[in-house]
C-alpha positions as CSV (number, residue, x, y, z in Angstrom):
1,X,79.0,133.6,94.1
2,X,76.7,133.9,91.1
3,X,76.7,130.3,90.3
4,X,75.4,129.5,94.0
5,X,72.5,131.6,93.2
6,X,71.7,130.2,89.7
7,X,72.0,126.7,91.5
8,X,69.5,127.9,94.2
9,X,67.1,129.3,91.5
10,X,67.1,126.0,89.6
11,X,66.1,124.0,92.9
12,X,63.5,126.6,93.7
13,X,62.2,126.6,90.1
14,X,61.8,122.8,90.1
15,X,60.0,123.0,93.5
16,X,57.9,125.8,92.3
17,X,57.1,124.0,88.9
18,X,56.1,120.7,90.8
19,X,53.9,122.7,93.2
20,X,52.0,124.4,90.5
21,X,51.4,121.3,88.6
22,X,49.6,119.9,91.7
23,X,47.0,122.5,91.1
24,X,46.4,122.3,87.6
25,X,43.7,119.9,85.9
26,X,44.5,116.6,84.8
27,X,46.1,116.4,81.4
28,X,48.7,114.5,79.8
29,X,51.0,117.5,79.4
30,X,50.4,118.5,82.9
31,X,51.2,114.9,84.2
32,X,54.4,114.9,81.9
33,X,55.7,118.3,83.3
34,X,54.8,117.1,86.9
35,X,57.0,114.1,86.5
36,X,59.7,116.3,85.1
37,X,59.6,118.9,87.9
38,X,59.4,116.1,90.5
39,X,62.5,114.3,89.1
40,X,64.3,117.7,88.7
41,X,63.5,118.7,92.3
42,X,64.8,115.3,93.7
43,X,67.9,115.5,91.4
44,X,68.7,119.4,92.4
45,X,68.2,118.5,96.0
46,X,70.4,115.5,96.0
47,X,73.2,117.3,94.1
48,X,72.7,120.1,96.7
49,X,73.1,117.7,99.5
50,X,76.1,116.1,98.0
51,X,77.9,119.4,97.2
52,X,77.0,121.0,100.6
53,X,78.2,117.7,102.4
54,X,81.7,118.4,101.1
55,X,82.1,121.5,103.0
56,X,79.8,121.5,106.0
57,X,76.9,119.6,107.5
58,X,73.6,120.2,105.4
59,X,71.2,122.4,107.4
60,X,73.6,122.2,110.2
61,X,72.6,118.7,111.0
62,X,75.6,116.4,111.8
63,X,74.7,113.8,109.3
64,X,77.0,110.8,109.0
65,X,79.6,111.3,106.2
66,X,79.0,114.9,105.6
67,X,81.4,117.9,106.2
68,X,83.9,115.7,104.5
69,X,86.6,118.2,103.8
70,X,86.9,119.2,107.5
71,X,86.6,115.6,108.6
72,X,89.5,114.6,106.2
73,X,91.6,117.8,106.6
74,X,94.8,116.1,107.3
75,X,94.3,113.2,104.7
76,X,93.5,116.1,102.0
77,X,96.5,118.0,103.0
78,X,98.9,114.8,102.8
79,X,97.1,114.0,99.4
80,X,97.5,117.6,98.1
81,X,101.3,117.8,99.2
82,X,101.9,114.4,97.7
83,X,100.4,115.2,94.4
84,X,102.3,118.4,94.2
85,X,105.6,116.8,95.1
86,X,105.2,113.6,93.2
87,X,103.2,114.4,90.3
88,X,102.8,118.2,89.5
89,X,106.3,119.6,91.0
90,X,108.5,116.4,91.2
91,X,112.2,116.7,91.3
92,X,112.9,115.0,88.1
93,X,110.5,117.2,86.2
94,X,112.0,120.4,87.7
95,X,115.6,119.3,87.0
96,X,114.7,118.2,83.5
97,X,113.0,121.7,83.0
98,X,116.1,123.5,84.3
99,X,118.5,121.6,82.0
100,X,116.6,122.7,79.2
101,X,116.9,126.4,80.1
102,X,119.8,128.4,78.7
103,X,120.6,130.9,81.4
104,X,123.5,132.8,79.8
105,X,121.6,133.1,76.5
106,X,118.3,134.3,78.3
107,X,120.6,136.8,80.3
108,X,122.3,138.1,77.3
109,X,119.0,138.6,75.4
110,X,117.3,140.4,78.3
111,X,120.2,142.7,78.9
112,X,120.3,143.5,75.2
113,X,116.5,144.4,75.2
114,X,117.3,146.7,78.3
115,X,120.3,148.3,77.0
116,X,118.5,149.3,73.7
117,X,116.6,152.0,75.7
118,X,118.4,155.1,76.7
119,X,116.4,155.4,79.8
120,X,117.5,152.0,81.2
121,X,121.2,152.9,80.5
122,X,120.9,156.1,82.1
123,X,118.9,154.6,85.1
124,X,121.6,152.0,85.6
125,X,124.5,154.5,85.5
126,X,122.6,156.8,88.1
127,X,122.1,153.7,90.3
128,X,125.7,153.0,90.1
129,X,126.6,156.7,90.7
130,X,124.4,156.6,94.0
131,X,125.9,153.4,95.1
132,X,129.4,154.6,94.6
133,X,128.7,157.8,96.4
134,X,127.6,155.8,99.5
135,X,130.4,153.5,99.7
136,X,131.8,153.8,103.3
137,X,135.5,154.0,102.2
138,X,136.7,155.2,105.6
139,X,135.2,151.8,107.1
140,X,136.4,149.8,104.1
141,X,140.0,151.1,104.3
142,X,141.2,149.4,107.5
143,X,139.7,146.0,106.2
144,X,141.4,146.4,102.9
145,X,144.7,147.2,104.7
146,X,144.4,143.9,106.7
147,X,143.6,142.0,103.5
148,X,146.6,143.3,101.8
149,X,148.9,142.6,104.8
150,X,147.6,139.1,105.1
151,X,148.0,138.5,101.4
152,X,151.7,139.6,101.7
153,X,152.2,137.3,104.7
154,X,150.7,134.2,102.8
155,X,152.6,134.9,99.6
156,X,155.8,132.9,98.9
157,X,158.1,135.5,97.8
158,X,160.7,133.0,96.0
159,X,158.6,131.7,93.1
160,X,157.1,135.2,92.8
161,X,160.5,136.7,92.5
162,X,161.7,134.1,90.0
163,X,158.5,134.7,88.0
164,X,159.2,138.4,87.8
165,X,162.8,137.9,86.7
166,X,161.7,135.6,84.0
167,X,159.1,138.2,83.0
168,X,161.6,141.0,83.0
169,X,164.1,139.1,80.8
170,X,161.4,137.6,78.3
171,X,159.8,141.2,77.9
172,X,163.3,142.7,77.9
173,X,162.4,145.2,80.6
174,X,166.0,145.1,81.8
175,X,167.3,146.3,78.3
176,X,164.3,149.3,78.5
177,X,165.4,150.4,81.8
178,X,169.2,150.2,81.0
179,X,168.5,152.2,77.8
180,X,166.3,154.7,79.9
181,X,169.0,155.2,82.5
182,X,171.6,155.8,79.7
183,X,169.5,158.4,77.8
184,X,168.7,160.2,81.1
185,X,172.4,160.0,82.0
186,X,173.2,161.4,78.5
187,X,170.8,164.4,78.9
188,X,172.3,165.2,82.3
189,X,175.9,165.0,81.1
190,X,175.2,167.2,77.9
191,X,174.2,170.1,80.0
192,X,176.9,173.1,80.2
193,X,176.8,173.3,84.1
194,X,177.5,169.5,84.2
195,X,180.5,169.9,81.9
196,X,181.7,172.7,84.2
197,X,181.3,170.5,87.3
198,X,183.0,167.4,85.6
199,X,185.9,169.8,84.7
200,X,186.3,171.2,88.2
201,X,186.1,167.8,89.8
202,X,188.8,166.5,87.4
203,X,191.2,169.3,87.9
204,X,190.8,168.9,91.7
205,X,191.5,165.2,91.7
206,X,194.5,165.7,89.3
207,X,196.0,168.3,91.7
208,X,195.7,165.9,94.6
209,X,197.4,163.1,92.7
210,X,200.6,162.0,94.5
211,X,202.6,161.0,91.5
212,X,206.5,161.3,91.6
213,X,209.2,161.5,89.1
214,X,208.8,162.3,85.5
215,X,205.0,161.2,85.7
216,X,204.5,163.7,88.4
217,X,205.9,166.4,86.3
218,X,203.9,165.6,83.4
219,X,200.7,165.4,85.4
220,X,201.3,168.8,87.0
221,X,202.2,170.2,83.7
222,X,198.9,168.8,82.3
223,X,196.9,170.3,85.0
224,X,198.5,173.7,84.7
225,X,197.8,173.6,80.8
226,X,194.1,172.5,81.2
227,X,191.2,174.5,82.8
228,X,187.6,173.7,83.8
229,X,186.3,174.9,80.4
230,X,188.7,172.9,78.5
231,X,188.6,169.6,80.6
232,X,184.9,169.7,81.2
233,X,183.8,169.3,77.4
234,X,186.5,166.7,76.9
235,X,185.1,164.5,79.6
236,X,181.6,165.3,78.2
237,X,182.2,164.1,74.9
238,X,184.2,160.9,76.3
239,X,181.1,160.0,78.3
240,X,178.6,160.7,75.8
241,X,180.6,158.6,73.2
242,X,180.6,155.8,75.5
243,X,176.9,156.0,76.1
244,X,176.1,156.0,72.5
245,X,178.2,153.0,72.2
246,X,176.3,151.2,75.1
247,X,173.1,152.1,73.3
248,X,173.9,150.1,70.2
249,X,172.3,146.8,70.4
250,X,175.4,145.0,69.0
251,X,178.0,146.5,71.5
252,X,180.1,143.8,73.2
253,X,180.3,146.0,76.4
254,X,176.4,146.4,76.3
255,X,176.0,142.7,76.3
256,X,178.3,142.1,79.2
257,X,176.7,144.8,81.3
258,X,173.2,143.5,80.5
259,X,174.5,139.9,81.4
260,X,175.7,141.1,84.7
261,X,172.5,142.7,85.5
262,X,170.5,139.6,84.8
263,X,172.9,137.6,86.9
264,X,172.4,139.9,89.6
265,X,168.7,139.6,89.4
266,X,168.8,135.9,89.3
267,X,170.9,135.8,92.4
268,X,168.6,138.1,94.2
269,X,165.7,136.2,93.2
270,X,167.3,133.0,94.7
271,X,168.6,134.8,97.9
272,X,165.9,133.7,100.7
273,X,167.5,136.0,103.3
274,X,167.2,139.0,101.0
275,X,163.6,138.3,99.9
276,X,162.6,137.8,103.6
277,X,164.0,141.2,104.6
278,X,162.3,142.6,101.6
279,X,159.0,141.1,102.5
280,X,159.4,142.2,106.2
281,X,160.0,145.7,105.0
282,X,157.0,145.6,102.7
283,X,154.6,144.3,105.6
284,X,156.2,146.9,108.2
285,X,155.3,149.7,105.7
286,X,151.8,148.4,104.9
287,X,151.0,147.9,108.7
288,X,151.9,151.6,109.6
289,X,149.1,153.7,110.9
290,X,149.6,156.1,107.9
291,X,149.0,153.0,105.7
292,X,145.2,153.4,106.3
293,X,145.2,156.9,105.4
294,X,147.0,156.1,102.3
295,X,144.5,153.3,101.4
296,X,141.7,155.6,102.1
297,X,143.1,158.5,99.9
298,X,143.7,156.1,97.1
299,X,140.2,154.8,97.5
300,X,138.9,158.4,97.6
301,X,140.9,159.3,94.3
302,X,139.5,156.1,92.7
303,X,135.9,156.9,93.7
304,X,136.2,160.6,92.4
305,X,137.6,159.3,89.0
306,X,134.7,156.8,88.8
307,X,132.0,159.2,89.6
308,X,133.4,161.6,86.9
309,X,133.5,158.9,84.3
310,X,129.8,157.9,85.4
311,X,128.7,161.3,85.0
312,X,130.2,161.9,81.7
313,X,128.7,158.6,80.6
314,X,125.2,159.8,81.7
315,X,125.5,162.9,79.5
316,X,126.5,160.7,76.7
317,X,123.4,158.6,77.1
318,X,125.2,155.4,78.3
319,X,126.9,154.7,75.0
320,X,129.8,152.8,76.7
321,X,127.1,150.6,78.3
322,X,126.2,149.4,75.0
323,X,129.9,149.1,73.8
324,X,130.7,147.1,77.1
325,X,127.6,144.7,76.4
326,X,128.6,144.2,72.8
327,X,132.2,143.3,73.8
328,X,130.9,140.9,76.4
329,X,128.6,139.4,73.9
330,X,131.3,138.9,71.2
331,X,133.7,137.4,73.8
332,X,131.1,134.8,74.9
333,X,130.2,134.1,71.3
334,X,134.0,133.5,70.7
335,X,134.3,131.0,73.5
336,X,131.1,128.7,73.5
337,X,132.9,125.9,75.4
338,X,133.3,128.3,78.3
339,X,129.7,129.4,78.1
340,X,128.6,125.7,77.9
341,X,130.6,125.1,81.1
342,X,129.4,128.0,82.9
343,X,125.8,127.1,82.0
344,X,126.3,123.5,83.3
345,X,127.7,124.8,86.5
346,X,124.6,127.2,87.2
347,X,122.1,124.5,86.2
348,X,123.8,121.8,88.2
349,X,123.7,124.2,91.3
350,X,120.2,124.9,90.7
351,X,119.3,121.3,90.3
352,X,121.0,120.3,93.4
353,X,119.3,123.3,95.3
354,X,116.0,121.8,94.1
355,X,116.9,118.2,95.1
356,X,118.1,119.5,98.5
357,X,115.3,121.6,99.2
358,X,112.3,119.9,97.4
359,X,110.7,118.7,100.7
360,X,110.3,122.4,101.7
361,X,107.5,122.7,99.1
362,X,105.3,120.2,101.2
363,X,106.4,122.0,104.5
364,X,105.2,125.2,102.9
365,X,102.0,124.1,101.9
366,X,101.3,122.4,105.2
367,X,102.4,125.2,107.1
368,X,100.0,127.6,105.2
369,X,97.1,125.1,105.7
370,X,97.7,124.7,109.3
371,X,97.5,128.5,109.8
372,X,93.7,128.5,108.5
373,X,90.9,127.5,110.8
374,X,88.1,125.5,109.5
375,X,86.0,128.4,108.4
376,X,88.8,130.0,106.4
377,X,89.7,126.8,104.8
378,X,86.2,126.1,103.6
379,X,85.7,129.7,102.4
380,X,89.0,129.3,100.4
381,X,87.9,126.0,98.8
382,X,84.4,127.4,98.1
383,X,86.1,130.4,96.4
384,X,88.4,128.4,94.3
385,X,86.2,125.4,93.2
386,X,82.7,126.2,94.7
387,X,81.5,127.8,91.6
388,X,82.3,124.8,89.3
389,X,80.6,122.6,92.0
390,X,77.4,124.6,92.1
391,X,76.9,123.9,88.3
392,X,76.6,120.2,89.4
393,X,73.3,121.3,91.3
394,X,72.2,123.2,88.1
395,X,73.1,120.1,86.0
396,X,71.3,117.8,88.5
397,X,68.1,119.6,88.4
398,X,68.1,120.0,84.6
399,X,69.0,116.3,84.0
400,X,66.5,115.1,86.5
401,X,63.9,117.2,85.0
402,X,64.6,115.8,81.3
403,X,64.8,112.2,82.8
404,X,61.5,112.8,84.6
405,X,60.0,113.8,81.4
406,X,61.2,110.8,79.6
407,X,60.0,108.4,82.5
408,X,56.5,110.0,82.6
409,X,56.2,110.0,78.9
410,X,56.9,106.2,79.0
411,X,54.6,105.7,81.8
412,X,51.9,107.5,79.8
413,X,52.5,105.5,76.8
414,X,52.4,102.3,78.8
């Protein structure tokens, strides 16, 4: 250490000065300097002894009350640990500091700064791309299948079915499905081949009718007069006319049919036996061996879509990353209460963790100190604080020299 050499030179300088003055002729100035060098030599040597005694025995002689650090190693360790735990890093100060921290705001600011650079955005997307490619979907599929099956087993189908029925009625999904079925039916009925088929079916049934008397004569006469080409369009127009009426929101028959549909849905949602059979059927389908293949195929398709989307976004420079971040920031700004609750939970968890593990600070320090032998400990302390302690020797020599001058001057004047 440079300061150690400076301290040594100061002591050597005082000793050399004192020796030189011994051989100089008698003179008041020589006497004055001799007194200064003498006092500086004594002060420098005394401070050298004091500083050295902290770390080791001076000159290797086991003088009492020297090598203080090693003799009091355990006491110093306990004092250091106590100071860190109770003064510098006490639990209350850490908890107080944590509660002043705003993790959500800090995270948002950090993410905003990172997202401002294109390289950061594309780097994040490439990382996601690589991680997505490495996902072991073949291993995940069986686990996901078991999770789904267990979830189905645990679910109570009754409340779920009732909620589904309420949602269907509230969102008017039953009407939408009813109208869709009617429109599809109308498209099918309007086809020429459908009219031919309906005409043929009607003529066949009429011819098979067993009606006696005048009614039977009339039916047979009607069948002989009509043909498939004539009867089919008539039936088509009749059916299409009824479908148009059912599509009218104010139609009475429409309301009756919808009411019956809703009643059937409600009864089905309350039928425990039916729900149990449906649940068992779903579980059976989900547990089949090909269910794993199905899950894996769906995961592979999802991964392919996700990889394609990430690749497109990399080419675009990660613009959607910025858009997503802005969306999240706006949502958080719109819900300050949720942000405050979340921050409180995070800080409470951090504070609880600190309180539960605060004692580990002392254990860590003690463990590291115990790993050092005496030589390593002294070397570390000298490296950290030895330089400043060496200045005590320099100051001792200089102060001794000045005091010696003053004393010699007083002695000369006396």
